[in-house]
C-alpha positions as CSV (number, residue, x, y, z in Angstrom):
1,M,0.0,0.0,0.0
2,P,1.5,3.4,-0.9
3,S,2.3,5.8,1.9
4,D,0.7,9.1,2.1
5,S,2.7,11.6,0.0
6,R,2.0,14.5,2.5
7,S,3.7,12.7,5.4
8,S,6.7,11.6,3.3
9,A,7.2,15.1,1.8
10,R,7.4,16.9,5.1
11,V,10.0,19.7,5.1
12,V,12.8,19.1,7.5
13,D,13.0,21.7,10.2
14,A,15.5,24.4,9.4
15,E,18.2,25.5,11.8
16,D,17.7,28.7,13.8
17,P,18.7,31.8,11.7
18,G,21.3,32.8,14.3
19,P,23.0,31.2,17.3
20,R,21.2,33.4,19.8
21,S,18.1,34.3,17.9
22,R,15.6,32.5,20.2
23,T,17.2,34.0,23.3
24,L,17.1,37.5,21.8
25,V,13.5,37.2,20.8
26,A,12.5,35.8,24.2
27,A,14.4,38.6,26.0
28,L,12.7,41.3,23.9
29,L,9.3,39.7,24.5
30,A,10.1,39.7,28.3
31,V,11.1,43.4,28.0
32,E,7.7,44.1,26.4
33,A,6.0,42.1,29.2
34,L,7.9,44.2,31.9
35,M,6.9,47.4,30.1
36,L,3.2,46.4,30.2
37,A,3.5,45.4,33.8
38,A,5.0,48.8,34.6
39,A,2.1,50.5,32.7
40,A,-0.4,48.4,34.7
41,T,1.3,49.5,37.9
42,Y,1.0,53.1,36.9
43,C,-2.7,52.6,36.3
44,F,-3.2,51.1,39.7
45,I,-1.2,53.9,41.3
46,G,-3.2,56.4,39.3
47,V,-6.4,55.0,40.7
48,S,-5.2,55.1,44.3
49,G,-3.9,58.7,43.8
50,G,-7.1,59.9,42.2
51,I,-5.6,60.6,38.8
52,L,-7.6,57.9,37.0
53,V,-11.3,57.0,37.3
54,P,-11.4,53.7,39.2
55,Q,-13.4,51.7,36.7
56,F,-11.1,52.8,33.8
57,G,-7.8,52.5,35.7
58,L,-8.6,49.1,37.2
59,G,-9.9,47.7,34.0
60,L,-6.9,49.0,32.0
61,G,-4.5,47.7,34.6
62,A,-6.0,44.2,34.6
63,F,-6.0,44.2,30.8
64,L,-2.3,45.2,30.7
65,L,-1.4,42.6,33.3
66,L,-3.2,39.9,31.3
67,F,-1.3,40.7,28.2
68,A,2.0,41.0,30.1
69,L,1.4,37.4,31.4
70,A,0.6,36.2,27.9
71,L,3.9,37.8,26.6
72,G,5.8,36.0,29.4
73,V,4.3,32.7,28.3
74,A,5.1,33.5,24.7
75,A,8.7,34.2,25.6
76,R,8.9,30.9,27.4
77,S,7.3,29.2,24.4
78,I,9.9,30.7,22.1
79,L,12.7,29.3,24.2
80,A,11.1,25.8,24.1
81,K,10.6,26.0,20.3
82,G,6.8,26.1,20.8
83,R,4.3,27.4,18.3
84,F,2.3,29.6,20.7
85,G,5.1,32.1,21.1
86,L,5.3,32.6,17.4
87,G,1.6,33.0,16.7
88,F,0.9,35.2,19.7
89,G,4.1,37.2,19.3
90,I,3.6,38.1,15.7
91,T,-0.1,39.0,16.3
92,W,0.9,41.1,19.3
93,Q,3.5,43.0,17.3
94,L,0.8,44.0,14.8
95,F,-1.3,45.4,17.6
96,Q,1.7,47.1,19.2
97,A,2.6,48.8,15.9
98,L,-0.9,50.2,15.7
99,T,-0.6,51.4,19.3
100,G,2.8,52.9,18.6
101,A,1.5,54.8,15.6
102,S,-1.4,56.1,17.8
103,L,1.0,57.2,20.4
104,L,3.0,59.1,17.8
105,R,-0.1,60.7,16.5
106,G,-1.1,61.7,20.0
107,G,2.2,63.5,20.7
108,L,3.8,60.9,22.8
109,Y,6.9,60.7,20.6
110,W,9.5,58.7,22.5
111,Q,6.9,56.2,23.8
112,G,5.4,55.8,20.3
113,A,8.8,55.5,18.7
114,L,9.9,52.9,21.2
115,A,6.7,50.8,20.8
116,L,7.0,51.0,17.0
117,L,10.7,50.1,17.0
118,L,10.2,47.1,19.2
119,A,7.2,46.0,17.2
120,I,9.1,46.1,13.9
121,V,12.3,44.4,15.2
122,L,10.4,41.7,17.0
123,F,8.1,41.1,14.0
124,V,11.1,40.5,11.7
125,L,12.9,38.3,14.3
126,L,9.8,36.2,14.9
127,T,9.1,35.6,11.2
128,R,12.7,34.5,10.8
129,L,12.0,31.8,13.5
130,V,9.0,30.3,11.8
131,R,10.8,27.7,9.6
132,S,13.0,26.5,12.5
133,T,10.1,25.8,14.8
134,P,8.7,22.3,14.6
135,L,5.1,21.8,13.6
136,P,2.6,20.2,16.0
137,G,2.5,16.5,15.7
138,G,6.2,16.0,15.3
139,R,7.9,13.8,12.8
140,D,6.7,10.3,11.9
């Protein structure tokens, strides 16, 4: 009986594009997670100081902490050659680029430039890791 041509024609996983590329990507994702956690902390302090409306500040802080946690999990996934880190990381960079552009338009120049620069660099690095990350199901 002939074997399935799809399973025999699997592409062999490529090597990582650079010797430290996964470590660099994971470190940059961790930096993004720490920046989101710092922004969430600012929201919580703003609520306690009366700067922010409690419903808005607490909601935004919880939202930022949730995504900071997801970025931490994505960084760990990148180090373990998991697929979650790639998918979530690339998607997150698209949202972060939009946020960075909005910050620039709103007059927050260094914050917007930093967000946009991180998004572009990480997007490029993450897409370079796609071929070297094993597909779910492994090899036969």
